[in-house]
N, C-alpha and C positions, 0 to 999 in steps of 0.2 A: 696720255690721258686714259682714264678708265670709263668705259661705257656700260650700259645695261648688260650687254653680253658678258663682260668681265665678271660682273656680280652674280650673274646666273651660273657662270663657270665655277665661281667660288662656292656657291651653295651646292652644286653638283659634286664638286671635289670633296666638300665636307661630308656629304651624304655617303659617298663611296668610302671615305676614311672611317666614318663611324661604323659602317657595315663591316669593314675589315677588323676593326678594333672593339666591336661590341662586347665580345666575350671577355676581353681583358678589362674593359671598363666595368663590367658587372662583377668580375672577380675582385677588382679593387674596391668596389662598393660593398661587397659581401661582409667584410669584417667591421666596417664602420658606417654602413648605411642600410638601405633596403634591398640591396642586391638587384636593382632594376635600372641602374643608370644607363647601361648600354642599350637595353631593349627599349627604354623610354625614348632615348635620343634617336635610335634607329627608326622607330615609328614616326617621330616628329620630322626628321629630315627626309624620309620617304614622302611624307605628305607635302613638305616644302617643294621638292623637285616636281611632284605631280601638279601642284597648283601653279608653279611657275611655267610649266609646259602649257598648261591650259590657258592661263591668262596673259602670259608674255608682257609684263610691264615694260614701259618704254624708257624709263629713266633709272639710274642707279638707286636713287632714294626710294622709288616705288618698288623696286625688286626687294630691298631689305625690309621695308615696312610690311609688305605682303608676307615675306618669309617669317618675320617676327610674329605677325598676327597668327599665322598658321601654327607656329610652335606653341604659342600660348593656348590655342584651342585644342591641340592634339597631344601634348606631352603632360603626363601626370607629375606629381611631386613638385619639388621646388625648381627643377631644371627648366620646365616649360616657361614659367613666368620670367625667370632670370635670363635665359637665352633669348626669349622673345623680346624682352625689354632691351637687351643689348642691341639686337638687330633693328628693332623699330626705332629706337632713339637715334641710332647711327643713321638710319635712313632718313628720318625727319631732319636731322642736322645737315644732311646733304642737299636738302631742298629739292627743287624741280629741274636742276641742270641736267642736260642730256649727257654731258661728260664731266668728270671731276678729276682734279689732279691728285697725285699721291698725297700731297700736303693737305688738301681739303679732306681727303679720306682720313688721314691721321687725326685731324682735329675732330671730325665727326665720330670716329671710333672712340676717341677719348671721352666725348660726351656720352656715348653709349656705355662705356665702362663706369663713368661717374654715376649714371642712372642705375646701374646694377648695384653699385656700392650703396646708393641711397635706399634702394628697395630692400636689399638683404642686410644692410647694416654692417657689412664686412669691411675690414681694412687689410692691407698687406700684413702677412704674418698670422692671419687667423686660420690658415689651412683651408682655403676655398679657391674657387675659380679665379678670384682676384689676384692670387699669387702668381698666376700665369699671365693674366691679362695686363696688369700694370707694367711688368717688364716689357711685354710685347709693344704696348703703346709707346713706352719711353724709347724703344729701339726703332720705331717705324720711320723716323727721320733718316735712318741709315738704310732703309729698304726693307722689303718683305722678307728676304732671307735672314736679315739680322733680327727681325721681329720673331720669326720662327724659332731661331736658336735661343732667344731670350725667353720665349714662352716655354720651351722644352726644359730649359734650366730651372725656370720658376716652378714648373710642375714637379720636377725631381726634388727640388729644395723643400717641398711640403712634407717629405717623408719623416724627418726628425721632429716636426712641429707637433704641438698639442693643439687639437682643434678647439677654436673658441666660438665658432658659429656653425649653424646647420646641425643636421642629425648627428654627425660625428662628435659634436661637442658634448653630447650626453655621456660619452664614454670616458671623458676626462683623460687621464694618463694612458689609458688603453688605446687611444687614437694615435699615440706616438709609434712611429715605425711603419706606418702605412702611407703610401702615396695617395694624395687626395684625388678621387675620381673626377671631380668637377674641374680641378686645375688641369688634369690630364686631357679631358675632352676639350677644354679651352685651348690647349696647345695643339690639338688636332685641327680646330677651327682656324687657328693662325697659320699652321703649316699648309692648310688647303689654300690660303690666300697666296702664299708663295707659289704653290703648284699651279694655281689659276693664272699666275703671271709668267709661267714657264720657267720657274726657278727650281 
């Protein structure tokens, strides 16, 4: 079973991973975005870890709702609302249970991903974070390690795609050949889930 401590570890592991990969995320964002994806997420997840230390929510759902709210209020551009929606909706779907099963989490995370798709209007193949998140959600039934591998494959598979949503879509065919920064950061989020579980 997964408790509030597990979800705090997930957010802390994500923040550390974003710190390590911030320059790479920004480099991926430079040719097809605003060149600020890494620094924006870094600022957001620093704020998340700080608020979780200060407020220490008691349930898994409360941890994710607070983290999502913090991202929405501190991250500029599209990534704040998208990541914030992902975590808040997942947290709300988990309800007020003190512990949740991996199956409950998988269902809640799917609700979060669905909310991101509704907010951004993106579908699989549009060269967005959805291309990493959908395979991850589909693989969660086989464990967090399987979800991590699926998310990483999904992020790599965005390279040959032409962007149909987001800032990169303005470039048309020039977006082809670049790995999507949002899918890449989403794969870090999923990898951190496996790390928090000791995988």
